[in-house]
C-alpha positions in Angstrom: 36.4 11.6 22.9 37.1 8.8 20.8 36.5 6.3 23.3 33.5 7.7 24.5 32.1 7.8 20.5 32.9 4.2 20.5 30.8 3.2 23.2 27.8 5.3 22.1 28.2 4.0 18.7 28.0 0.5 19.9 24.8 1.4 22.0 23.2 2.7 19.1 24.2 -0.4 17.1 22.5 -2.5 20.1 19.4 -0.3 20.6 18.8 -0.2 16.1 19.0 -4.2 16.2 17.0 -5.0 19.5 13.6 -4.8 18.2 14.3 -7.1 15.3 16.1 -9.6 18.0 13.3 -9.8 20.3 11.1 -10.3 17.0 13.0 -13.1 15.6 13.4 -14.7 19.2 9.5 -15.0 19.2 9.7 -17.1 16.0 8.3 -14.0 14.0 10.5 -13.6 11.1 7.8 -11.0 9.2 9.1 -7.4 8.3 7.0 -5.3 11.0 4.4 -3.0 10.1 2.2 -2.7 7.3 4.6 0.1 5.1 7.4 -2.1 4.5 5.9 -4.7 2.5 4.6 -2.3 0.0 8.3 -0.7 -0.4 9.5 -4.5 -0.5 7.2 -5.3 -3.1 7.6 -2.3 -5.7 11.3 -2.6 -5.1 11.7 -6.3 -6.5 9.1 -5.2 -9.1 11.3 -2.3 -10.8 14.1 -4.7 -10.9 12.5 -5.9 -14.3 11.8 -2.3 -15.2 10.2 0.6 -14.0 6.3 -0.1 -14.7 3.8 2.9 -14.7 1.0 1.5 -13.3 1.2 -0.4 -9.5 -1.6 -3.5 -10.6 -1.5 -5.2 -6.9 -4.7 -3.3 -6.5 -7.9 -3.9 -8.3 -7.9 -2.0 -11.1 -4.3 -0.5 -10.5 -3.0 3.1 -9.6 -0.2 5.1 -11.2 3.0 4.4 -10.1 5.8 7.1 -9.2 9.1 6.1 -8.5 10.7 6.3 -5.6 14.5 7.1 -4.6 14.1 4.7 -1.6 12.7 1.7 -4.0 16.0 2.2 -6.3 18.1 1.7 -3.0 15.9 -1.3 -1.8 15.9 -2.7 -5.3 20.3 -2.7 -5.0 20.1 -4.4 -2.0 17.7 -6.9 -2.9 19.8 -7.9 -5.7 22.8 -8.4 -3.5 21.4 -9.4 -0.3 17.9 -10.9 -1.0 15.1 -10.8 1.1 17.7 -10.1 3.9 17.8 -6.5 2.4 14.5 -5.6 3.6 15.3 -5.9 7.4 18.9 -5.1 7.2 18.9 -1.7 5.2 16.7 0.3 7.1 19.2 -0.7 10.3 22.1 0.5 8.5 20.9 3.5 7.1 20.1 4.6 10.5 23.3 3.7 11.7 25.0 5.5 9.1 22.8 8.6 9.9 24.5 8.4 13.2 27.6 8.6 11.8 26.8 11.3 9.7 25.2 13.4 13.2 28.2 12.8 14.7 30.8 14.4 11.4 28.5 17.0 11.3 28.3 17.8 15.1 32.3 17.9 14.6 32.0 20.2 11.5 29.7 22.4 13.0 32.4 23.0 15.9 30.2 22.0 18.7 32.3 21.3 22.1 33.3 17.8 22.0 31.5 17.0 25.6 28.6 18.6 24.0 28.9 16.3 21.1 29.1 13.3 23.3 25.9 13.7 25.1 23.9 14.6 22.0 24.9 11.6 20.4 23.6 9.9 23.7 20.3 11.3 23.4 20.1 10.4 19.4 21.4 6.8 19.9 18.7 6.3 22.5 16.2 8.3 20.8 12.8 5.9 20.1 12.2 7.7 16.5 15.7 6.3 15.3 15.2 2.9 16.5 11.9 3.1 14.6 13.4 4.2 11.5 15.9 1.5 12.2 13.2 -1.1 12.2 10.3 -0.2 10.2 10.7 -0.4 6.7 9.8 3.2 5.7 11.8 5.5 3.9 12.9 7.6 7.0 16.1 6.2 7.8 17.3 6.1 4.1 16.1 10.0 3.9 17.9 10.6 7.2 21.2 9.5 6.1 20.8 11.6 2.6 19.9 15.0 4.8 22.2 14.2 7.5 25.3 13.0 4.7 24.3 15.9 2.2 24.4 18.7 5.1 27.8 17.3 6.3 29.3 17.3 2.5 28.4 20.9 2.1 31.0 21.4 4.8 33.6 19.8 3.0 35.0 20.2 -0.6 32.5 17.7 -1.9 29.7 20.0 -1.5 28.5 19.8 -4.8 27.9 15.9 -4.3 26.1 17.2 -1.0 23.7 19.2 -3.2 22.7 16.2 -5.2 22.1 14.1 -2.2 19.9 17.1 -0.4 17.9 17.0 -3.9 17.2 13.5 -3.5 16.1 13.5 -0.4 13.8 16.2 -1.4 12.3 14.1 -4.2 11.3 11.3 -1.4 8.2 13.3 -0.3 6.8 16.9 0.8 7.8 16.2 4.4 11.3 15.0 3.3 11.7 18.7 1.4 10.6 20.6 4.1 12.9 18.6 6.6 15.8 19.5 4.2 14.7 23.2 3.5 14.4 23.7 7.2 18.0 22.2 8.1 19.4 24.4 5.4 17.6 27.5 6.5 19.1 27.0 10.4 22.5 26.3 8.8 22.4 29.4 6.6 21.3 31.4 9.8 24.1 29.8 12.2 27.0 29.2 10.0 29.4 30.9 7.2 30.0 29.2 3.6 26.0 30.3 3.0 26.8 30.7 -0.7 27.1 26.9 -0.8 23.8 26.8 1.5 21.8 28.8 -1.0 23.1 27.2 -4.1 22.0 23.9 -2.1 18.7 25.1 -1.0 17.5 25.6 -4.8 17.3 22.3 -5.8 15.1 21.5 -2.7 13.1 24.5 -3.6 12.5 23.4 -7.3 11.7 19.7 -5.7 9.1 21.4 -3.7 7.7 23.5 -6.9 7.4 20.5 -9.4 5.6 18.6 -6.6 7.2 15.2 -7.8 6.2 12.9 -4.9 5.8 9.3 -4.8 2.5 8.6 -2.9 2.7 8.4 0.9 0.7 6.6 3.6 -1.1 8.6 6.3 0.1 8.5 9.5 -1.4 9.1 12.8 -1.6 12.5 14.0 -2.0 14.1 17.6 -0.3 14.4 20.8 -0.2 10.6 20.9 1.8 10.0 17.9 4.5 12.8 19.5 5.2 10.7 22.6 6.6 7.1 22.2 5.5 6.5 25.9 1.7 7.0 24.6 2.3 4.8 21.5 3.6 6.9 18.7 5.8 4.9 16.6 8.2 7.8 15.6 7.2 9.9 18.5 9.9 11.3 21.2 10.2 10.1 24.7 9.1 11.9 27.5 12.4 12.4 29.3 13.7 13.8 25.6 11.1 16.3 25.3 11.5 17.4 29.2 15.5 17.8 28.7 14.9 19.1 25.2 12.7 22.2 26.9 15.7 22.5 29.7 18.0 23.0 26.6 16.0 25.3 24.7 16.0 27.4 27.9 19.8 27.1 27.9 20.3 28.4 24.6 17.6 31.0 24.5 20.2 33.4 25.8 21.6 33.5 22.2 18.4 34.7 21.0 19.4 37.9 19.6 22.4 36.3 17.3 20.4 33.6 16.1 16.6 34.2 16.3 16.3 33.4 12.9 17.3 30.1 13.5 15.4 29.7 16.2 12.2 30.9 14.7 12.7 28.3 12.3 13.2 25.0 14.5 9.9 26.1 16.4 8.0 26.3 13.1 9.6 23.0 12.1 8.5 21.3 15.4 5.1 23.0 14.8 4.8 21.6 11.3 5.8 18.1 12.5 2.6 18.1 14.0 0.7 18.1 11.0 3.2 16.0 9.0 4.1 13.3 11.5 6.6 11.7 8.7 8.9 14.5 9.8 9.0 13.4 13.3 12.1 11.7 12.7 13.8 14.8 11.6 12.5 16.8 14.3 14.2 14.4 16.3 17.8 15.9 15.1 16.6 19.2 16.9 15.2 17.2 20.3 18.2 15.0 20.5 20.2 18.2 20.1 18.5 20.3 23.0 18.6 17.0 24.9 22.3 16.7 24.8 22.7 20.5 25.5 20.9 19.9 28.8 22.7 17.0 29.8 25.9 18.5 28.9 25.2 21.7 30.9 24.4 19.5 33.8 27.4 17.1 33.6 29.4 20.8 33.8 27.6 22.4 36.9 29.6 22.2 40.0 27.7 20.3 42.9 28.6 20.7 46.4 28.1 16.8 46.6 29.6 15.3 43.6 27.5 11.8 43.8 24.2 14.2 43.3 25.0 15.3 40.2 26.2 11.6 39.0 22.9 10.4 40.7 20.9 12.8 38.5 22.8 11.9 35.3 21.9 8.3 35.7 18.8 9.0 36.6 18.2 10.7 33.6 20.2 8.1 31.5 18.2 5.2 32.6 14.8 6.9 31.8 16.2 7.4 28.2 17.6 4.2 27.9 14.1 2.5 29.7 11.9 4.4 26.9 14.3 3.4 24.4 13.8 0.1 25.2 10.4 -0.3 26.2 9.6 1.2 22.8 11.8 -1.4 20.9 9.8 -4.3 22.8 6.4 -2.5 21.4 7.8 -2.4 17.9 9.3 -5.9 18.3 5.6 -7.0 19.0 3.6 -5.2 16.0 1.6 -6.8 13.7 2.1 -8.9 11.0 2.5 -12.5 12.5 3.2 -15.5 10.3 -0.1 -16.6 10.9 -1.9 -14.2 9.0 0.8 -15.3 5.9 -0.4 -18.9 6.3 -4.0 -17.8 6.1 -3.1 -16.4 2.8 -1.7 -19.8 0.9 -4.3 -20.1 -1.6 -4.3 -19.8 -5.2 -3.8 -16.4 -6.5 -7.2 -14.1 -6.4 -8.6 -10.9 -5.7 -9.1 -10.6 -1.9 -11.3 -8.2 0.1 -10.4 -7.3 3.7 -9.7 -4.2 5.5 -7.3 -1.7 4.0 -5.0 -2.1 6.7 -4.1 -5.8 5.8 -4.0 -4.8 1.8 0.0 -4.4 1.6 0.2 -7.9 3.2 -2.4 -9.3 1.0 -0.8 -8.0 -2.0 2.7 -9.5 -1.2 1.5 -12.8 -1.0 0.8 -12.6 -4.3 -2.8 -11.7 -4.5 -5.0 -8.6 -5.9 -6.3 -6.4 -3.3 -9.6 -4.4 -3.6 -8.4 -1.8 -0.5 -4.9 -1.2 0.8 -3.4 2.1 2.8 -3.0 3.9 -0.8 -6.2 3.3 -1.7 -6.9 6.9 -2.1 -4.7 7.3 -5.3 -6.8 4.8 -7.4 -8.6 6.3 -10.1 -12.0 5.3 -8.8 -11.1 6.2 -5.4 -14.5 7.8 -4.1 -16.9 5.2 -6.1 -14.5 2.4 -4.3 -15.0 3.6 -0.6 -18.4 3.3 -1.1 -18.6 0.1 -2.7 -16.4 -1.5 0.0 -18.5 0.2 2.8 -21.6 -1.4 1.5 -20.4 -4.4 1.2 -19.0 -4.6 4.5 -22.1 -2.8 6.3 -25.1 -4.5 4.3 -26.5 -8.2 5.1 -28.3 -8.0 1.8 -26.8 -10.9 -0.3 -28.4 -9.4 -3.5 -26.8 -6.3 -3.3 -23.3 -7.4 -1.8 -23.0 -10.3 -4.8 -23.6 -7.3 -7.4 -20.5 -5.7 -5.9 -18.6 -8.9 -5.6 -18.9 -9.3 -9.0 -17.9 -5.6 -9.9 -14.5 -6.2 -8.4 -14.1 -9.7 -9.2 -13.7 -10.6 -5.3 -12.6 -14.4 -4.9 -12.2 -14.3 -1.5 -12.7 -12.6 1.8 -10.9 -12.5 4.7 -11.9 -11.4 8.5 -9.7 -10.9 11.3 -10.9 -11.0 14.7 -9.8 -7.1 15.1 -12.3 -6.6 12.3 -15.1 -8.2 14.5 -13.8 -6.1 17.6 -13.9 -2.5 16.5 -11.7 -2.2 13.3 -14.7 -2.8 11.0 -17.8 -4.0 12.9 -18.7 -3.2 16.7 -19.5 -6.9 17.3 -19.4 -10.2 15.8 -22.2 -11.2 12.8 -22.8 -7.8 11.5 -22.9 -7.1 7.7 -20.7 -8.9 5.6 -19.6 -11.2 8.7 -23.2 -12.5 9.0 -23.2 -13.0 5.4 -20.4 -15.1 5.0 -21.4 -17.5 7.7 -25.2 -17.6 6.7 -24.9 -18.1 3.0 -24.4 -21.0 0.3 -22.3 -18.1 -1.8 -19.3 -18.2 0.8 -17.0 -21.2 1.1 -15.1 -21.1 4.6 -11.4 -22.5 4.0 -9.3 -24.0 7.0 -6.6 -21.6 8.1 -5.4 -23.3 11.4 -6.0 -19.7 12.8 -8.5 -17.3 13.8 -8.5 -15.3 11.1 -11.3 -16.4 8.5 -11.5 -17.0 4.8 -14.0 -17.3 2.6 -14.3 -18.5 -0.9 -16.7 -16.3 -3.1 -18.6 -19.2 -5.2 
């Protein structure tokens, strides 16, 4: 067991660091995605004191302290900017260790533990949580670590850790409560579990939640092979279905736990941030299926080994493909190169807002624009500026938000903002003396508002 665990642990390390290494190999040292930049900026800001307002967006928005920001702030004080790449990977790896310890305390058969951990090490949601600087890996560590501590003498510490996890977001609260309910319905020491559940329910009641970026929803987000960032691999889903059929024989004993797991998986369709926690269930079921397959007696032994090899390769290739896709995500150094101008207020698509803000500018829109006090008025004004080809109307709105620069990317001209080039604001910046184009040495256009 120990040798196998070490081998699987090494495999987990390789898969966790692979996207970052591939990104560095392509000479792109930027953080992956958009959300990581918000967390990085706020974690450095709270070092000097917790603010009431996030003023990086025009007119500001209320700031709610997030536990993940405290963890990042501590890491930043110790490691500098390296913490923003290193900590998510360390948290993901720690979650792997806690998952193994939890399986052991739950007295899962050793061979089944190995297959479950193998499925978890090769799961795209684990790789994504380790690569993209969201709170997912951090909270995943808290939930699995807290659940494990509940089975030990340090269970009060586990209760506190689970409470911190619940304060990180409604999806995280639901994930914590779902896991505790499953443990309550399948394990002893139910008194501890009930006591641990009370703070999480309290967190749900007071709804002290930091703002969250709305993730893509739908079946595409469920499957990494179709482009879902936190989605499962098709192989894992198919194996999980087989595993669910195998454990169905215990339905009379654990029907409550089964019902809770099914409700939680259904909930993840509406709350995509819970997918990395649903991945624990998917990995467990997939591991059970692999374990049963390895235990079966075959007339021809090599057929069993061949079948296991094919399934392993399917999981491996899905995870490698996902790692490659993650490494190729935006942004690129060219985008930040284009932002090298004196600090100002920048109008661009909301998807680029966090990148604009971390570069030292003020954004008019970013992925959390809904949390601004004037959200509805702002979205209509921004839509008007982007769509209007009337310079007088546009100038009024530019002055209203003190906009000094406009940034337009090729993607904005190809469907992200306009259907084709030279529409609305894209036409105005090219044909009006109000705007002066800056040299960005790339296909990203930046205009100064004169």
